[in-house]
py3Dmol code that shows the C-alpha trace and the ligand (Angstrom):
import py3Dmol

protein = """\
ATOM      1  CA  MET A   1     103.116 120.472  94.262  1.00  0.00           C
ATOM      2  CA  ASN A   2     100.704 119.535  91.457  1.00  0.00           C
ATOM      3  CA  ILE A   3      98.587 116.523  92.287  1.00  0.00           C
ATOM      4  CA  VAL A   4      96.037 114.536  90.296  1.00  0.00           C
ATOM      5  CA  LEU A   5      93.451 112.508  92.205  1.00  0.00           C
ATOM      6  CA  LEU A   6      92.436 109.427  90.253  1.00  0.00           C
ATOM      7  CA  GLY A   7      89.807 106.860  91.156  1.00  0.00           C
ATOM      8  CA  PRO A   8      86.221 105.766  90.537  1.00  0.00           C
ATOM      9  CA  PRO A   9      83.184 107.865  91.413  1.00  0.00           C
ATOM     10  CA  GLY A  10      82.601 107.517  95.155  1.00  0.00           C
ATOM     11  CA  ALA A  11      86.304 107.015  95.950  1.00  0.00           C
ATOM     12  CA  GLY A  12      86.276 110.077  98.197  1.00  0.00           C
ATOM     13  CA  LYS A  13      88.401 112.303  95.935  1.00  0.00           C
ATOM     14  CA  GLY A  14      86.362 115.444  96.631  1.00  0.00           C
ATOM     15  CA  PRO A  15      86.449 115.331 100.457  1.00  0.00           C
ATOM     16  CA  GLN A  16      90.150 114.376 100.390  1.00  0.00           C
ATOM     17  CA  ALA A  17      90.937 117.217  97.941  1.00  0.00           C
ATOM     18  CA  LYS A  18      89.403 119.650 100.420  1.00  0.00           C
ATOM     19  CA  VAL A  19      91.649 118.597 103.312  1.00  0.00           C
ATOM     20  CA  LEU A  20      94.745 118.228 101.121  1.00  0.00           C
ATOM     21  CA  SER A  21      94.286 121.655  99.540  1.00  0.00           C
ATOM     22  CA  LYS A  22      94.357 123.183 103.036  1.00  0.00           C
ATOM     23  CA  GLU A  23      97.367 121.127 104.116  1.00  0.00           C
ATOM     24  CA  PHE A  24      99.402 121.994 101.003  1.00  0.00           C
ATOM     25  CA  ASN A  25      97.909 125.418 100.306  1.00  0.00           C
ATOM     26  CA  ALA A  26      97.036 124.235  96.796  1.00  0.00           C
ATOM     27  CA  SER A  27      94.050 125.119  94.623  1.00  0.00           C
ATOM     28  CA  HIS A  28      91.337 122.494  94.365  1.00  0.00           C
ATOM     29  CA  ILE A  29      90.057 122.108  90.817  1.00  0.00           C
ATOM     30  CA  SER A  30      87.032 119.848  90.480  1.00  0.00           C
ATOM     31  CA  THR A  31      85.718 119.591  86.921  1.00  0.00           C
ATOM     32  CA  GLY A  32      82.482 118.094  88.288  1.00  0.00           C
ATOM     33  CA  ASP A  33      81.958 121.164  90.527  1.00  0.00           C
ATOM     34  CA  MET A  34      82.827 123.550  87.678  1.00  0.00           C
ATOM     35  CA  LEU A  35      80.382 121.834  85.352  1.00  0.00           C
ATOM     36  CA  ARG A  36      77.615 121.714  87.985  1.00  0.00           C
ATOM     37  CA  ASP A  37      78.136 125.429  88.554  1.00  0.00           C
ATOM     38  CA  ALA A  38      77.827 126.063  84.800  1.00  0.00           C
ATOM     39  CA  VAL A  39      74.614 124.001  84.717  1.00  0.00           C
ATOM     40  CA  LYS A  40      73.190 125.953  87.660  1.00  0.00           C
ATOM     41  CA  LYS A  41      74.019 129.281  85.985  1.00  0.00           C
ATOM     42  CA  ARG A  42      72.661 128.023  82.631  1.00  0.00           C
ATOM     43  CA  THR A  43      75.769 129.119  80.736  1.00  0.00           C
ATOM     44  CA  PRO A  44      76.266 127.757  77.178  1.00  0.00           C
ATOM     45  CA  VAL A  45      78.739 125.173  78.564  1.00  0.00           C
ATOM     46  CA  GLY A  46      76.254 124.226  81.289  1.00  0.00           C
ATOM     47  CA  LYS A  47      73.412 123.769  78.825  1.00  0.00           C
ATOM     48  CA  LEU A  48      75.569 121.508  76.696  1.00  0.00           C
ATOM     49  CA  ALA A  49      77.027 119.530  79.597  1.00  0.00           C
ATOM     50  CA  LYS A  50      73.742 118.856  81.391  1.00  0.00           C
ATOM     51  CA  SER A  51      72.420 116.017  79.246  1.00  0.00           C
ATOM     52  CA  TYR A  52      75.724 114.121  79.534  1.00  0.00           C
ATOM     53  CA  MET A  53      75.969 114.636  83.270  1.00  0.00           C
ATOM     54  CA  ASP A  54      72.377 113.590  83.915  1.00  0.00           C
ATOM     55  CA  THR A  55      73.001 110.215  82.326  1.00  0.00           C
ATOM     56  CA  GLY A  56      76.475 109.700  83.821  1.00  0.00           C
ATOM     57  CA  GLU A  57      78.278 110.021  80.472  1.00  0.00           C
ATOM     58  CA  LEU A  58      81.461 112.028  80.045  1.00  0.00           C
ATOM     59  CA  VAL A  59      81.055 115.587  78.806  1.00  0.00           C
ATOM     60  CA  PRO A  60      82.881 115.946  75.425  1.00  0.00           C
ATOM     61  CA  ASP A  61      86.643 116.356  75.754  1.00  0.00           C
ATOM     62  CA  ASN A  62      86.909 119.706  73.966  1.00  0.00           C
ATOM     63  CA  ILE A  63      84.596 121.344  76.518  1.00  0.00           C
ATOM     64  CA  VAL A  64      86.268 119.930  79.622  1.00  0.00           C
ATOM     65  CA  ILE A  65      89.803 120.416  78.301  1.00  0.00           C
ATOM     66  CA  GLY A  66      88.916 124.050  77.498  1.00  0.00           C
ATOM     67  CA  ILE A  67      87.689 124.672  81.044  1.00  0.00           C
ATOM     68  CA  VAL A  68      90.740 123.077  82.644  1.00  0.00           C
ATOM     69  CA  THR A  69      93.396 124.691  80.447  1.00  0.00           C
ATOM     70  CA  GLU A  70      91.830 128.081  81.117  1.00  0.00           C
ATOM     71  CA  ARG A  71      91.789 127.404  84.845  1.00  0.00           C
ATOM     72  CA  ILE A  72      95.382 126.174  85.098  1.00  0.00           C
ATOM     73  CA  SER A  73      96.626 129.311  83.341  1.00  0.00           C
ATOM     74  CA  GLN A  74      95.361 131.456  86.224  1.00  0.00           C
ATOM     75  CA  GLU A  75      97.635 133.141  88.723  1.00  0.00           C
ATOM     76  CA  ASP A  76      96.762 131.066  91.819  1.00  0.00           C
ATOM     77  CA  MET A  77      98.004 127.892  90.095  1.00  0.00           C
ATOM     78  CA  ARG A  78     101.569 128.934  90.900  1.00  0.00           C
ATOM     79  CA  ARG A  79     101.183 127.585  94.428  1.00  0.00           C
ATOM     80  CA  GLY A  80     100.206 124.142  93.130  1.00  0.00           C
ATOM     81  CA  PHE A  81      96.915 122.417  92.444  1.00  0.00           C
ATOM     82  CA  LEU A  82      94.839 119.345  93.125  1.00  0.00           C
ATOM     83  CA  LEU A  83      92.940 118.090  90.127  1.00  0.00           C
ATOM     84  CA  ASP A  84      89.834 116.142  91.098  1.00  0.00           C
ATOM     85  CA  GLY A  85      87.856 114.436  88.311  1.00  0.00           C
ATOM     86  CA  PHE A  86      90.278 115.333  85.535  1.00  0.00           C
ATOM     87  CA  PRO A  87      91.746 113.767  83.466  1.00  0.00           C
ATOM     88  CA  ARG A  88      89.089 111.112  82.770  1.00  0.00           C
ATOM     89  CA  ASN A  89      90.673 109.543  79.652  1.00  0.00           C
ATOM     90  CA  GLU A  90      94.019 109.440  77.848  1.00  0.00           C
ATOM     91  CA  LYS A  91      93.228 112.307  75.508  1.00  0.00           C
ATOM     92  CA  GLN A  92      92.560 114.566  78.500  1.00  0.00           C
ATOM     93  CA  ALA A  93      95.750 113.316  80.213  1.00  0.00           C
ATOM     94  CA  ARG A  94      97.890 114.080  77.155  1.00  0.00           C
ATOM     95  CA  GLU A  95      96.316 117.516  76.699  1.00  0.00           C
ATOM     96  CA  LEU A  96      96.921 118.249  80.374  1.00  0.00           C
ATOM     97  CA  ASP A  97     100.603 117.289  80.078  1.00  0.00           C
ATOM     98  CA  GLU A  98     100.927 119.513  77.026  1.00  0.00           C
ATOM     99  CA  ALA A  99      99.173 122.509  78.607  1.00  0.00           C
ATOM    100  CA  LEU A 100     101.358 122.214  81.716  1.00  0.00           C
ATOM    101  CA  ARG A 101     104.531 121.806  79.690  1.00  0.00           C
ATOM    102  CA  LYS A 102     103.826 125.100  77.935  1.00  0.00           C
ATOM    103  CA  THR A 103     103.796 126.902  81.276  1.00  0.00           C
ATOM    104  CA  GLY A 104     106.813 125.053  82.693  1.00  0.00           C
ATOM    105  CA  LYS A 105     104.712 122.901  85.034  1.00  0.00           C
ATOM    106  CA  LYS A 106     103.991 119.181  85.318  1.00  0.00           C
ATOM    107  CA  VAL A 107     101.930 116.669  87.249  1.00  0.00           C
ATOM    108  CA  ASP A 108     104.171 115.770  90.190  1.00  0.00           C
ATOM    109  CA  ILE A 109     102.163 112.960  91.694  1.00  0.00           C
ATOM    110  CA  VAL A 110      99.016 110.989  90.896  1.00  0.00           C
ATOM    111  CA  LEU A 111      97.181 109.555  93.871  1.00  0.00           C
ATOM    112  CA  TYR A 112      95.176 106.555  92.780  1.00  0.00           C
ATOM    113  CA  PHE A 113      92.329 105.874  95.208  1.00  0.00           C
ATOM    114  CA  LYS A 114      91.855 102.128  94.890  1.00  0.00           C
ATOM    115  CA  THR A 115      88.273 101.579  96.004  1.00  0.00           C
ATOM    116  CA  SER A 116      85.965  98.569  96.159  1.00  0.00           C
ATOM    117  CA  PRO A 117      82.785  98.920  94.078  1.00  0.00           C
ATOM    118  CA  GLU A 118      80.533  98.223  97.113  1.00  0.00           C
ATOM    119  CA  ILE A 119      82.052 101.161  99.010  1.00  0.00           C
ATOM    120  CA  SER A 120      81.734 103.481  95.973  1.00  0.00           C
ATOM    121  CA  VAL A 121      78.064 102.615  95.549  1.00  0.00           C
ATOM    122  CA  LYS A 122      77.281 103.034  99.262  1.00  0.00           C
ATOM    123  CA  ARG A 123      78.993 106.420  99.367  1.00  0.00           C
ATOM    124  CA  LEU A 124      77.267 107.726  96.250  1.00  0.00           C
ATOM    125  CA  SER A 125      73.783 106.472  97.041  1.00  0.00           C
ATOM    126  CA  GLY A 126      73.904 107.964 100.565  1.00  0.00           C
ATOM    127  CA  ARG A 127      75.340 111.333  99.523  1.00  0.00           C
ATOM    128  CA  ARG A 128      73.218 114.444 100.032  1.00  0.00           C
ATOM    129  CA  VAL A 129      74.228 117.847  98.692  1.00  0.00           C
ATOM    130  CA  CYS A 130      73.166 121.322  99.814  1.00  0.00           C
ATOM    131  CA  THR A 131      71.460 123.314  97.047  1.00  0.00           C
ATOM    132  CA  GLY A 132      72.626 126.522  98.761  1.00  0.00           C
ATOM    133  CA  CYS A 133      76.331 126.216  99.590  1.00  0.00           C
ATOM    134  CA  GLY A 134      77.192 122.881  97.955  1.00  0.00           C
ATOM    135  CA  ALA A 135      78.247 121.181 101.235  1.00  0.00           C
ATOM    136  CA  ASN A 136      78.186 117.381 101.116  1.00  0.00           C
ATOM    137  CA  PHE A 137      76.675 115.065 103.721  1.00  0.00           C
ATOM    138  CA  HIS A 138      76.085 111.332 103.907  1.00  0.00           C
ATOM    139  CA  VAL A 139      72.995 109.763 105.420  1.00  0.00           C
ATOM    140  CA  LYS A 140      75.117 107.294 107.449  1.00  0.00           C
ATOM    141  CA  ASN A 141      78.765 108.432 107.443  1.00  0.00           C
ATOM    142  CA  MET A 142      78.187 112.162 107.913  1.00  0.00           C
ATOM    143  CA  PRO A 143      74.510 112.782 108.669  1.00  0.00           C
ATOM    144  CA  PRO A 144      73.244 116.375 108.768  1.00  0.00           C
ATOM    145  CA  LYS A 145      71.680 117.481 112.066  1.00  0.00           C
ATOM    146  CA  ASN A 146      68.354 117.823 110.291  1.00  0.00           C
ATOM    147  CA  GLU A 147      67.584 115.271 107.572  1.00  0.00           C
ATOM    148  CA  SER A 148      66.531 117.792 104.921  1.00  0.00           C
ATOM    149  CA  SER A 149      68.497 120.964 105.653  1.00  0.00           C
ATOM    150  CA  CYS A 150      72.148 121.993 105.589  1.00  0.00           C
ATOM    151  CA  ASP A 151      74.035 122.350 108.909  1.00  0.00           C
ATOM    152  CA  TYR A 152      75.869 125.427 107.599  1.00  0.00           C
ATOM    153  CA  CYS A 153      73.394 127.525 105.600  1.00  0.00           C
ATOM    154  CA  LYS A 154      70.049 125.762 106.191  1.00  0.00           C
ATOM    155  CA  GLY A 155      69.772 125.229 102.411  1.00  0.00           C
ATOM    156  CA  ARG A 156      67.730 122.292 101.109  1.00  0.00           C
ATOM    157  CA  LEU A 157      69.544 118.947 100.869  1.00  0.00           C
ATOM    158  CA  ILE A 158      69.016 116.862  97.767  1.00  0.00           C
ATOM    159  CA  GLN A 159      70.347 113.723  96.151  1.00  0.00           C
ATOM    160  CA  ARG A 160      72.294 114.538  92.970  1.00  0.00           C
ATOM    161  CA  ASP A 161      70.470 113.155  89.914  1.00  0.00           C
ATOM    162  CA  ASP A 162      73.595 111.295  88.913  1.00  0.00           C
ATOM    163  CA  ASP A 163      73.823 109.666  92.376  1.00  0.00           C
ATOM    164  CA  LYS A 164      70.625 107.701  91.721  1.00  0.00           C
ATOM    165  CA  ALA A 165      71.104 103.934  91.392  1.00  0.00           C
ATOM    166  CA  GLU A 166      70.907 103.519  87.597  1.00  0.00           C
ATOM    167  CA  THR A 167      73.190 106.472  86.864  1.00  0.00           C
ATOM    168  CA  VAL A 168      75.704 105.346  89.477  1.00  0.00           C
ATOM    169  CA  LYS A 169      75.956 101.981  87.692  1.00  0.00           C
ATOM    170  CA  ARG A 170      76.530 103.778  84.383  1.00  0.00           C
ATOM    171  CA  ARG A 171      79.199 106.059  85.903  1.00  0.00           C
ATOM    172  CA  LEU A 172      81.090 103.037  87.212  1.00  0.00           C
ATOM    173  CA  VAL A 173      80.942 101.362  83.779  1.00  0.00           C
ATOM    174  CA  ILE A 174      82.205 104.568  82.132  1.00  0.00           C
ATOM    175  CA  TYR A 175      85.013 104.763  84.680  1.00  0.00           C
ATOM    176  CA  GLU A 176      86.184 101.231  83.796  1.00  0.00           C
ATOM    177  CA  LYS A 177      85.861 101.878  80.070  1.00  0.00           C
ATOM    178  CA  GLU A 178      87.379 105.374  79.837  1.00  0.00           C
ATOM    179  CA  THR A 179      89.336 106.240  82.955  1.00  0.00           C
ATOM    180  CA  ALA A 180      90.852 103.081  84.485  1.00  0.00           C
ATOM    181  CA  SER A 181      93.515 102.917  81.744  1.00  0.00           C
ATOM    182  CA  LEU A 182      95.018 106.085  83.223  1.00  0.00           C
ATOM    183  CA  ILE A 183      96.398 103.924  86.034  1.00  0.00           C
ATOM    184  CA  ASP A 184      98.833 102.418  83.507  1.00  0.00           C
ATOM    185  CA  TYR A 185      99.382 105.755  81.788  1.00  0.00           C
ATOM    186  CA  TYR A 186     100.685 107.312  85.019  1.00  0.00           C
ATOM    187  CA  LYS A 187     102.414 104.113  86.197  1.00  0.00           C
ATOM    188  CA  LYS A 188     104.568 104.280  83.068  1.00  0.00           C
ATOM    189  CA  LYS A 189     105.428 107.892  83.855  1.00  0.00           C
ATOM    190  CA  GLY A 190     106.460 106.867  87.388  1.00  0.00           C
ATOM    191  CA  THR A 191     104.081 109.330  89.058  1.00  0.00           C
ATOM    192  CA  LEU A 192     101.362 106.921  90.267  1.00  0.00           C
ATOM    193  CA  ARG A 193     100.993 106.185  93.986  1.00  0.00           C
ATOM    194  CA  GLU A 194      98.243 103.874  95.171  1.00  0.00           C
ATOM    195  CA  VAL A 195      96.288 104.667  98.344  1.00  0.00           C
ATOM    196  CA  SER A 196      93.167 103.084  99.802  1.00  0.00           C
ATOM    197  CA  GLY A 197      89.929 104.807  98.821  1.00  0.00           C
ATOM    198  CA  ASP A 198      88.116 102.425 101.196  1.00  0.00           C
ATOM    199  CA  LEU A 199      89.468 104.350 104.213  1.00  0.00           C
ATOM    200  CA  ASN A 200      87.506 107.224 105.706  1.00  0.00           C
ATOM    201  CA  VAL A 201      88.630 110.821 105.064  1.00  0.00           C
ATOM    202  CA  GLU A 202      90.770 111.171 108.211  1.00  0.00           C
ATOM    203  CA  GLU A 203      92.445 107.755 107.874  1.00  0.00           C
ATOM    204  CA  LEU A 204      93.251 108.354 104.222  1.00  0.00           C
ATOM    205  CA  PHE A 205      94.579 111.836 104.960  1.00  0.00           C
ATOM    206  CA  GLU A 206      97.029 110.268 107.436  1.00  0.00           C
ATOM    207  CA  GLU A 207      98.040 107.612 104.874  1.00  0.00           C
ATOM    208  CA  ILE A 208      98.711 110.300 102.265  1.00  0.00           C
ATOM    209  CA  LYS A 209     100.734 112.431 104.686  1.00  0.00           C
ATOM    210  CA  ARG A 210     102.854 109.375 105.564  1.00  0.00           C
ATOM    211  CA  LEU A 211     103.342 108.666 101.865  1.00  0.00           C
ATOM    212  CA  PHE A 212     104.463 112.231 101.147  1.00  0.00           C
ATOM    213  CA  ALA A 213     106.823 112.210 104.126  1.00  0.00           C
ATOM    214  CA  LYS A 214     108.421 108.987 102.855  1.00  0.00           C
ATOM    215  CA  GLU A 215     108.659 110.346  99.305  1.00  0.00           C
ATOM    216  CA  SER A 216     110.352 113.583 100.335  1.00  0.00           C
ATOM    217  CA  LEU A 217     112.876 111.626 102.449  1.00  0.00           C
ATOM    218  CA  ARG A 218     113.805 109.791  99.277  1.00  0.00           C
ATOM    219  CA  GLY A 219     113.830 113.095  97.414  1.00  0.00           C
ATOM    220  CA  ALA A 220     111.363 111.641  94.938  1.00  0.00           C
ATOM    221  CA  THR A 221     108.850 114.510  94.763  1.00  0.00           C
TER     222      THR A 221
END
"""
ligand_1 = """\
23
AMP
P 82.187 114.193 89.234
O 81.608 115.165 90.202
O 83.678 114.296 89.074
O 81.734 112.767 89.497
O 81.594 114.578 87.802
C 80.215 114.605 87.545
C 79.963 114.520 86.057
O 80.564 115.638 85.389
C 80.552 113.291 85.378
O 79.725 112.148 85.475
C 80.683 113.793 83.933
O 79.429 113.809 83.288
C 81.120 115.237 84.139
N 82.591 115.362 84.217
C 83.342 115.734 85.283
N 84.645 115.740 84.979
C 84.729 115.348 83.679
C 85.820 115.125 82.787
N 87.095 115.302 83.171
N 85.515 114.731 81.523
C 84.251 114.559 81.112
N 83.182 114.728 81.913
C 83.416 115.111 83.187
"""
view = py3Dmol.view(width=600, height=400)
view.addModel(protein, "pdb")
view.setStyle({"model": 0}, {"cartoon": {"style": "trace"}})
view.addModel(ligand_1, "xyz")
view.setStyle({"model": 1}, {"stick": {}})
view.zoomTo()
view.show()
């Protein structure tokens, strides 16, 4: 099954993608993670993307579309994928449809994580990320054992630059301006399913499993 996770920054798409990819044995593709990796490795794409990411703006379409189309052409995509953070606007959505069509695939379902702005902001501002292994923590919801080091690899925990208050505000504005229209785009295609991004990871996982069970009974997926 090929799934797109749609929703504002801080909706919990990343943590949910991790549990869903295990449950459905699907590949998790996060454009944010891929871009952060490119920035860390100082590749040409990373150097270009950095200034956009630091200010919460979208990285230009041609770069992101290039990364994703390359990724979805790889062998492990056969077992299905979970796209997290892509598409972010209609151009990206159309290009994704086209790239999938060429390989005989399609987006089967779009999970829209409807999330209140207060919850998004709280999640983002409390998030801490390990500089070593990339694990995510939250100062309140999922505190690390030691405030400044990772439970798994003892790497240093930091706040992402784009999780700082001003950039979070900008990311939410960009979401409304660029990405929210995708709700209608996928509604028209009949693939959109709304779930509550306000729930915690476990509760939402259960909601999604119930949704999928209902859908397969109806033979809709
Ligand atoms: P995320 O981790 O998904 O919140 O993404 C972090 C940042 O990476 C975003 O604020 C953008 O600057 C960039 N980014 C991630 N995915 C995309 C995308 N599909 N299109 C453009 N920029 C993106």
